[in-house]
VEXVO-295383 format. One record per residue (C-alpha): residue in one letter; x, y, z. Coordinates in steps of 0.1 Angstrom, whole numbers, plus 5000, padded with zeros to 4 digits. Each point is the difference from the previous one (the first is absolute). Layout:
N
AXYZ...
END
This chain:
732
X500050005000X501650324989X499750335019X500550344985X501250305020X498550354995X500250325019X498750354998X496549944987X497850304994X498050155029X496849815005X501149714979X497949685001X501949685004X497949724986X500649635005X500549934963X503250215000X503349875014X501650255023X502150055031X499350355013X501350225028X498450345005X501150325016X496550135000X498249725017X496650185000X499949964962X500149625001X496749834990X500249624995X497049844983X499949625001X497949914971X498349694987X497649964971X497150165018X501350125033X502550235017X501650025034X501650355004X502850095024X501350345007X503250125017X499350305023X502350315006X501549815030X500749694978X497349805016X498249754977X496250025000X497449804981X497550254984X497849794977X498949644993X497349964974X499350014962X502950114978X499750364987X500450074963X502450295006X503049915021X500750365009X496750015019X501449775027X501950305014X496750175008X498649725021X501750095033X498750354996X496449884998X500049725026X500450075037X501849725018X500650175034X498550165030X501150225029X503149795008X501349944965X499649774970X499049635001X501049894965X503649905004X501049724976X501749815027X499150135034X502750005026X499850015038X501650235026X500150334982X497350214983X497749724991X497349925026X498049744980X500449634999X503649954986X501149774972X503449985015X501350045036X503549935012X502350015029X503550124990X503249865013X500250285026X496549935012X498350304983X496649934984X499650294976X500149974962X499350244972X500649884965X500750254973X500149964962X503449954984X499349884964X498049754980X500749754973X497749864974X500949674983X498149874971X500049625004X498049934968X497250164981X497549925028X502050015032X501950305015X501650055034X500250335018X502450025029X500050315023X503050055023X499250165034X502450075028X500050145035X501950335004X501449915034X500649625000X501649794972X496749834994X498349974966X497049854984X499349924964X496350004990X499349784970X497050014977X499949734973X497250064975X498449764976X498750254975X497449804980X498749825031X499650325021X501949825028X502750145023X502349825025X501450225027X502749935026X502850165019X503749925005X501550125033X503750045007X502350195024X503650055008X499850085037X502649875025X497849725014X496849834992X496950214993X496749855012X497150034975X496950035022X497750034970X500949944963X497150024976X500149924964X497650274988X498450325013X497250144978X498050315004X496649994982X497550284996X496249944996X496750095016X499649675018X501749665002X498549655001X502249715011X499349644990X502249755018X499849645012X500149785031X499749635007X501449695016X500649644989X497349914974X498650365003X502550184978X499350324981X496950125019X499450364987X499150315020X499550354986X499950325021X500450374995X503350135014X499650285025X502650215018X502649805019X501849694991X498749674987X502749735001X500149664982X502849785014X501349665008X502249895029X500049624993X503649974987X499249724975X496749914985X499550375004X496850044979X498049775022X497950285016X500750294976X501550004965X502250294988X497550114973X497450274999X498250254977X499350365007X497150174981X500250384997X496950225005X497649714999X500149625001X501149884966X497949754981X501349744976X500050244970X499950355016X501950215025X503550095009X501749725019X503549905011X501149645007X503049935022X502049695009X503249985021X502549754986X501149865033X499449655015X500550115037X498550255024X498650304982X498450335010X497950234978X498850325015X497150224986X500050345016X497550274991X501950315012X498750345012X500150134964X497949704988X502849844981X500349625001X503549915011X500849644992X503149835014X500849644992X502949785009X501449745024X498450015034X502350165025X498449815029X502749845020X502250054970X502450305005X502749924974X503650055008X501850124969X503750004997X502050284983X500349964962X497449734997X497050074978X496649905014X497449974972X496450005011X497549774983X498150144970X496650145003X498049964968X497050214990X497850104971X497550284996X497150034976X496950224995X498149714983X499149795030X501149685017X500049794969X502650214982X502250015031X499949625002X500949964963X502950245004X501449815030X499449664984X501750094968X503050145019X500249695021X499949764971X502550204980X502550115027X499549825034X498849645002X502149724987X499249914963X496950235002X499549984962X500649634999X497949705006X498949815032X499649635009X496649855010X500449755027X498649735023X500950035037X499849715024X499450195033X496349965003X500149654985X502649855024X501150265026X503049845017X498949644992X501749884968X502649764986X501649944966X497249794988X497350255008X502050294985X500649794968X496349974997X499650385004X502650054973X497849794976X497050215011X502050314991X500449874964X496349894999X498850345011X502150174973X501950255022X503750074997X501549925034X499649795032X500850195032X501149805031X499050205031X501149985037X501049675016X502849864977X503050055023X501549925034X501449665013X501050035036X496950215005X497749904971X497750274986X496849815006X498250315014X500950365007X501849935033X503349874987X502550004971X500250354989X503650084993X501049644991X499850014962X500849654990X497449774985X498249785026X501249654993X496749835011X497950214976X502650054972X502649725002X501250094965X500250375008X498650294979X501749854969X497349745000X497350264996X501850204973X500549684981X496349905003X499050354990X502149984968X498549654992X496550165002X501150304979X499350255028X502350225021X500849975037X500050275028X500549995037X499150205032X502650155024X499950225030X503750085004X499850305023X498449795028X501049735025X498149775024X501549975035X499749634993X502649984973X503749924995X500650354988X498750155033X502249765020X503150094980X499550374996X497950155027X501950334994X498450024965X496550035015X498350325007X499149995037X500650195033X502749815019X498350035034X496349984991X497749714991X499849924963X496850114982X498949794971X497850064970X499049684982X502549835024X503050174985X502550285003X501750234975X503749964989X502250315004X500550124964X502150305012X502749735005X502149934968X500449645011X496249965001X499750174966X502549744986X498049725016X496650124986X501550054965X501549655002X496749845007X498550114967X503349994981X500649645011X496549904988X500850134965X503549864999X498849655010X496950024978X500750204968X496549934987X498450185030X497750254984X498250195028X500550115036X497250105025X501750225026X498050025032X500350225031X497549915028X501350185031X500350355012X503050115022X499449985037X502750085026X502050194974X503749945008X503049914979X503049825015X502050134970X499150385000X502150225022X497350265000X496649865004X498250304986X501449924965X498549655001X496550054985X501550184970X503049774996X497749695000X498250124969X503350114983X501349655008X497049844984X500550214969X503749904998X498949634999X497550074974X502450204979X502449715000X497349764990X498850214972X503650064988X500449624997X496449914990X498650314983X496949854984X498949715023X496450065011X499750085037X496850045019X500050255029X498049865028X499850115036X497249815018X497950154973X500550374991X502350095029X502750134977X498650154968X502050314989X502150104971X503149985021X499649625001X498349964967X503050134981X501449655008X496849794994X497849924971X496849985020X498550025035X497549815021X497250245009X498549805029X499749655015X496350074998X499049844967X496250005005X499050134966X497550275011X502650145024X502649984973X497950214976X500250295025X503749955009X501149974964X498050304991X501850225027X503549864991X499250094964X500250375007X503849975006X501349684985X499549854965X498149684995X503049814988X501450025036X496949875018X500249625007X496449885002X499449635008X496949794996X499449835034X497249825019X499450315022X496350114997X496949854987X500050144965X500249764971X503349934983X499150234971X499750305023X503349925017X501949964967X498550314985X501150215031X503549864999X500350084963X500050375006X503749985009X502749724998X498149675000X500849715023X498249705015X500149855035X497449744998X499949624999X499749924963X498949645007X497050125020X498750224971X496949864982X500649934962X498150324990X502050215026X503349864987X499050064964X499050365009X503450065018X501949874970X498150224976X500450305023X503849965001X499950014962X497750305000X502250185025X503049944977X498150154971X499450325020X503150015021X501650284980X497050225007X500049915037X503750025005X500950304978X496850174991X498450325014X497749935029X496650165004X497949965031X496350024988X497949935031X501250025036X499049695021X499550235030X497450204982X498349754977X498549655000X502549914972X503750074999X501350064965X503650054987X501649984966X503449984984X500650154965X503149934979X502050324992X498950004964X496449995011X499349704978X499149745027X498650015035X498749775028X497350115024X499649825034X496650035018X499249865035X496949995021X501050125035X496550045015X497949695006X496850185010X496949914980X499950154966X503650135001X501850014967X500950214969X496650164994X501550284978X502650014973X503650055012X502050254979X503349884987X503150224999X503350034981X498849894966X500450184967X496650184994X500249964963X500949634999X497649714997X500249745028X498449655002X499049905035X499549645012X500049825033X503049775008X500649765029X496549854997X499649705023X499549664981X496449924995X498850365004X499250254973X500950364999X497250265002X502350254982X499350014962X503150054980X499750344984X502050294985X500050365013X502050314996X502450095027X498050325006X496849805005X501649775026X501550305018X496950224998X497149745004X501949705013X499349635003X498049805025X502049695009X496949855015X501649925034X497549865025X499449715023X501149674984X502050224976X502350165025X503150064978X500150094964X503050064978X499550204968X502549994971X500250324979X501749964967X500650274974X499149944964
END
């Protein structure tokens, strides 16, 4: 990446992101820095005193020179000063919630960061990086603010890099990734809460004066109660297709904190980053500390547009092989739990071939000898095949998979240990626990200390050894079932660094794995959706939304996840949870990455035939589901019928999913549902697919213009005894 130096620009010059420059100014008050994407602009201004303020976040203006007028029109302060600093410090003039607070080597807690210069680097035609250098005038302490924009996707990633050259360690008491100042008449926050099998339960509220905080203090499996995602609507609650709305997601798999403060001047001050709870970070001189990235998108066209922006960005730039394909699979967990042997698994491999999916996934229970993994009380940490269950090791299963022309994958939980294990006996110092307090278990296990490089080597070795010994291994399900109790590291000299270093240690392991195995599919699981964020997903091809696979519940969960994550990343399995027929369960699982966790031998002939045909149908429409534009048509929380569709980028083919979510008498699709995302001038033929054997569709195949389907709509005839309907839309 080349950088071009330039000095002495004209007074009032506008420095746009599509120009490469490195600029130092003598007249700081003349510096206006617009950060532009296709439709939006975030505008920064340097004051007379070289303080960096944020003066605008909204639709891009047609005339760049008008950005200089924004600060004159908007009022960001009150009787005690301004509130719109771009990275609010503590201990000097700023009296609001800080983005950064430090204790210097001499014990002083003041900090005031002043503008030095900025650099813009054009990475490619779509991506640019703005780096702004700030420095304290008293202490040798500096921060670089980074704004990486994805122009066509209207997405920005923001983070800070902190460094000092003081005589001793500086303590970072708070170290946020981003600090935004947003101006509107009112603010509406939609966020999520939950628990095991209750993930992604939404709440929406108007933000009033004071601070609303979303956070996690769980250490690992951090999203169990609260995920690091949200949306903020400006002036009114946004709908699917109308309203100004911002989506945010912190790319961090540990404790996080996101503050929303409506200040005395009615600005919304948003601060996002690592949670500083019990986590003062001791930073040595000359060492750079990079905060996690905070990713966000803004649109004035409603929640649907914001989702498509984020999903396109994720597929293109963040998740592993986002524009590639995915494997359909059969998992053994609900078929066998811990009770299996080679003969039983060989039968399941034959069932995998019979079903027509790509891969068989062996779940928990395959390891441990001194302490066999026959339940969740023992064996975690002892990652050798159990000789009683698998006398011929994993190689037997990869060989059987190859003989059946399917692939083989396996479950691991390498961050965890059971007290009843050889690993625990040999390396108690590798375990996170307070030395003088009783151990506290979750699922009868404890967490390994990934801040320790030896533990990092061990965890890497678990997965690496599986691949080295079994070159045909094609898939890993990586689980993480416990939170961190009794946080203490025998390795860390300073315990306040532990929570942060644990996550950095996890990322070091995953970096090594991806360097050696760049394309192998990995499923991100954490007792369900306990670790779903883009910090982890940069290493994974997909995530497990919830252990709750009851299909009605999954309609709601998958709907909410879809606001932030593309369908290609959502692992949806058909299981025996719930009372719905197999067609409904399969249809629900198809609106993401399809998998099965049922006993194939117990399916009736018509059910098996339906599943086999559904796998083929899914493969016909997988491009639309995995890489198409997603449109939510009817919200399950507001209608009897949930409806969602995926349209290929060329607008030639689409698939529409419709589900009955209200079982009261007479509930159903009593009115046409308007389609979205089609070419209004194109002709489309609609027909029902995934029809159960022995039944007839009530949808007559017909051809309509795109405008008709988007203006008048289509009634999928969803009702009792016809609870899920899939409609194919094919352009002529």
